[in-house]
C-alpha positions as CSV (number, residue, x, y, z in Angstrom):
1,M,15.4,32.7,-1.8
2,P,17.3,30.8,0.8
3,L,20.8,29.5,0.0
4,L,21.5,25.8,0.4
5,Q,25.1,24.6,0.8
6,V,25.9,20.9,1.0
7,R,29.2,19.7,2.5
8,E,30.9,16.4,2.0
9,C,28.6,15.3,-0.8
10,P,29.5,11.7,-1.8
11,D,31.3,11.6,-5.1
12,E,28.9,9.1,-6.7
13,L,25.9,11.4,-5.8
14,Y,27.6,14.5,-7.1
15,A,28.5,12.6,-10.3
16,A,25.0,11.4,-10.8
17,L,23.6,14.9,-10.2
18,N,26.1,16.4,-12.6
19,R,25.4,13.9,-15.3
20,T,21.6,14.4,-15.0
21,A,22.0,18.2,-15.0
22,Q,24.1,18.0,-18.2
23,E,21.5,15.7,-19.9
24,Q,18.7,18.1,-19.0
25,N,20.7,21.2,-19.9
26,R,20.6,22.5,-16.4
27,S,23.1,23.8,-13.9
28,I,23.8,21.6,-10.9
29,A,21.9,24.1,-8.7
30,Q,18.9,23.9,-10.9
31,Q,19.0,20.1,-11.1
32,T,19.4,19.9,-7.3
33,V,16.1,21.9,-6.9
34,V,14.4,19.7,-9.5
35,Q,15.5,16.5,-7.6
36,L,14.5,17.9,-4.3
37,R,11.0,18.8,-5.6
38,K,10.7,15.2,-7.0
39,S,11.8,13.6,-3.7
40,F,9.2,15.7,-1.7
41,E,6.7,15.5,-4.5
42,I,6.2,19.3,-4.7
43,D,5.5,20.9,-8.0
44,A,7.0,24.2,-9.2
45,N,4.1,26.2,-7.6
46,G,4.8,24.6,-4.2
47,Y,1.8,22.2,-4.2
48,K,2.2,18.7,-2.9
49,T,1.3,16.6,-5.9
50,K,1.1,13.3,-4.0
51,R,-1.6,14.7,-1.8
52,A,-3.6,15.9,-4.8
53,R,-3.2,12.5,-6.5
54,V,-4.4,10.6,-3.4
55,L,-7.4,13.0,-2.9
56,Y,-8.4,12.7,-6.5
57,A,-8.1,8.9,-6.4
58,T,-10.2,8.6,-3.2
59,E,-12.9,10.9,-4.6
60,T,-13.2,8.9,-7.9
61,L,-13.1,5.5,-6.1
62,N,-16.6,5.9,-4.6
63,A,-15.8,3.0,-2.2
64,T,-18.1,2.0,0.6
65,L,-17.1,0.0,3.6
66,P,-18.8,-3.3,4.4
67,E,-21.2,-3.1,7.3
68,E,-19.1,-5.3,9.5
69,V,-16.2,-2.8,9.4
70,C,-16.1,-0.3,12.3
71,S,-16.2,3.4,11.5
72,P,-13.1,5.4,12.2
73,A,-14.9,7.3,15.0
74,Q,-15.8,4.0,16.6
75,L,-12.2,2.8,16.5
76,L,-10.9,6.1,18.0
77,R,-13.5,5.8,20.8
78,E,-12.3,2.3,21.6
79,D,-8.7,3.5,21.7
80,R,-9.6,6.3,24.1
81,D,-11.6,4.0,26.3
82,M,-8.6,1.7,26.9
83,T,-7.7,1.8,30.6
84,P,-4.2,2.7,31.6
85,S,-3.8,-0.6,33.5
86,Y,-4.3,-2.4,30.2
87,L,-1.6,-0.3,28.6
88,M,0.8,-0.9,31.4
89,Q,0.2,-4.7,31.2
90,S,1.0,-4.7,27.5
91,L,4.1,-2.6,28.0
92,K,5.4,-4.9,30.8
93,K,4.9,-7.9,28.4
94,E,6.9,-6.2,25.7
95,E,9.8,-5.5,28.1
96,Q,10.1,-9.2,29.0
């Protein structure tokens, strides 16, 4: 397992990490791993839990788009068909 060393950790961050580790009966190293997993939303098996929750939510939604909404493929096609001159004009306007 790789080693992680943190230098110049702010005192308030270290204190919070230490306090939480003591409350959870963990070492600071264990608590750091737990906090990192939470921040990246990765469970103990390495799976991204946020992705799984979002996929589950979209599958159970059974949502349909109204007919007047363009399909994603149509929107992408429109983006690809934009001429470079149009893009250059919009960039010039942003610079001004």
